[in-house]
C-alpha positions in Angstrom: 154.4 89.2 103.5 157.5 89.0 105.7 160.5 90.3 103.8 162.9 88.1 105.8 161.0 84.9 104.8 161.1 86.0 101.2 164.9 86.5 101.4 165.4 83.0 103.0 163.1 81.4 100.4 165.1 83.1 97.5 168.4 82.0 99.0 167.2 78.4 99.5 165.7 78.2 96.0 169.0 79.6 94.5 171.1 77.1 96.4 168.8 74.2 95.4 168.8 75.1 91.7 172.5 75.6 91.6 173.3 72.4 93.4 171.1 70.4 91.0 172.8 71.5 87.8 174.9 68.9 86.1 178.5 70.0 85.3 179.5 69.5 81.7 182.9 70.3 80.2 181.4 73.1 78.0 179.7 74.8 81.0 181.2 78.1 82.0 181.6 78.2 85.8 180.7 81.6 87.2 183.3 83.5 89.3 183.4 82.4 92.9 181.7 84.7 95.4 183.9 86.3 98.0 183.2 84.3 101.2 183.9 87.4 103.4 181.1 89.3 101.6 178.7 86.4 102.1 179.6 86.0 105.7 179.3 89.7 106.4 176.0 89.8 104.6 174.7 86.8 106.5 175.7 88.4 109.9 174.0 91.6 109.0 170.8 89.8 108.0 170.8 87.8 111.2 171.4 90.9 113.3 168.5 92.7 111.5 166.1 89.8 112.2 167.2 89.7 115.8 166.7 93.4 116.3 163.2 93.3 114.6 162.2 90.3 116.7 163.4 91.9 119.9 161.3 95.0 119.2 158.2 92.8 118.5 158.7 90.8 121.7 159.1 94.0 123.8 155.9 95.4 122.3 154.1 92.2 123.2 155.4 92.3 126.8 154.4 96.0 127.0 150.8 95.4 125.6 150.3 92.7 128.3 151.8 94.9 131.0 154.1 92.1 132.2 157.0 92.9 134.5 159.1 90.5 132.4 162.9 90.0 133.0 165.1 89.8 129.9 168.0 87.3 130.1 171.3 87.9 128.4 170.3 85.7 125.5 167.1 87.5 124.9 164.6 85.3 126.7 161.7 87.3 128.4 160.2 85.6 131.4 157.6 86.6 134.0 156.9 84.3 137.0 153.3 85.1 137.7 152.9 82.5 140.5 155.8 81.7 142.8 156.4 78.2 144.2 158.6 77.2 147.2 160.4 74.2 145.9 163.9 73.5 144.5 165.3 75.4 141.7 165.9 73.7 138.4 169.6 73.3 137.4 171.8 71.5 135.0 171.7 67.7 135.4 168.3 67.6 137.1 165.2 66.2 135.6 162.4 68.7 135.4 158.7 67.8 135.0 156.4 70.5 133.7 153.1 71.3 132.2 153.2 73.6 129.2 151.4 75.5 126.5 153.3 76.6 123.4 151.8 79.6 121.5 152.8 81.7 118.6 153.5 85.4 119.3 150.9 86.4 116.7 147.8 88.6 117.2 145.8 85.6 118.5 148.6 83.9 120.4 147.7 80.8 118.5 147.9 77.6 120.6 150.3 75.1 118.9 150.9 72.5 121.6 149.9 71.7 125.2 150.5 69.0 127.7 147.1 69.5 129.2 145.0 66.4 128.8 148.3 64.4 128.3 151.0 63.7 130.7 153.4 66.4 131.8 156.7 66.4 130.0 160.1 65.7 131.6 163.6 66.4 130.4 167.1 66.5 131.7 168.2 70.1 132.0 171.0 71.1 129.5 171.2 67.5 128.4 168.1 66.5 126.4 167.0 67.4 123.0 164.5 70.3 123.6 164.7 73.9 122.5 167.9 75.5 124.0 165.8 78.4 125.3 163.6 76.1 127.3 166.7 74.6 129.0 167.7 78.2 130.0 164.2 79.3 131.0 163.6 76.5 133.5 166.8 77.4 135.3 165.0 80.7 136.3 162.2 78.6 137.9 161.7 76.5 141.0 159.1 73.8 141.8 155.6 75.3 141.9 156.4 78.3 139.8 154.1 79.3 136.9 155.6 81.5 134.3 155.2 83.1 130.9 158.4 82.7 128.8 159.1 84.1 125.4 161.8 82.4 123.4 163.2 84.3 120.4 163.3 82.2 117.2 167.0 81.5 117.6 166.4 79.8 121.0 163.2 78.1 119.9 162.7 76.4 116.5 165.1 78.5 114.5 165.1 79.5 110.8 162.9 76.6 109.7 160.3 76.2 112.4 159.2 72.7 113.4 157.7 71.6 110.0 154.2 71.4 111.6 152.6 74.2 113.6 155.5 76.6 114.2 156.5 78.6 111.1 160.1 79.7 110.3 161.6 82.5 112.3 158.9 82.4 115.0 159.2 83.6 118.5 157.2 81.3 120.8 155.3 82.0 124.0 155.4 79.3 126.7 153.1 79.0 129.7 155.1 76.8 132.1 154.3 75.2 135.4 157.3 73.6 137.0 155.9 70.5 138.8 159.1 68.9 140.1 162.9 69.0 140.0 164.5 65.6 140.6 167.9 64.0 140.6 168.7 61.6 137.8 
């Protein structure tokens, strides 16, 4: 069992139980926790998760022998087929085909646009994963790429309440079909 998920579950359970208690005049209120300690502990936990995740992502890239580039935010991307069109940029509408997979042993397929219509969104403006906004800016029309988003640029601490679990890195297979003005 993942120790990080156990910690989160315990914290959420504790907060839930404490917030549901009815306050009565005869209830003794415990001493307040020092917020500096809580903030420091939270930061250390987040840094630990990010470090562990970075290691796992690097191992995945190494096993697949990908010449991946790492962005400043921690995205790994590998353009395996180059296009010749326009680069995606802020304020442009991109249309792409995608597969979204977990970074587990089986690279479990979660979602795909294959069989459906490609998806479109306004770069840095629409409500999609923040890492996806950044990733497409490294691509141009016709590019096909593998992109790994760390959990904090994908679905975060909670996952998507469906197929992507909490604290999950996700692997995208992207094909940038077009870049258009609004």
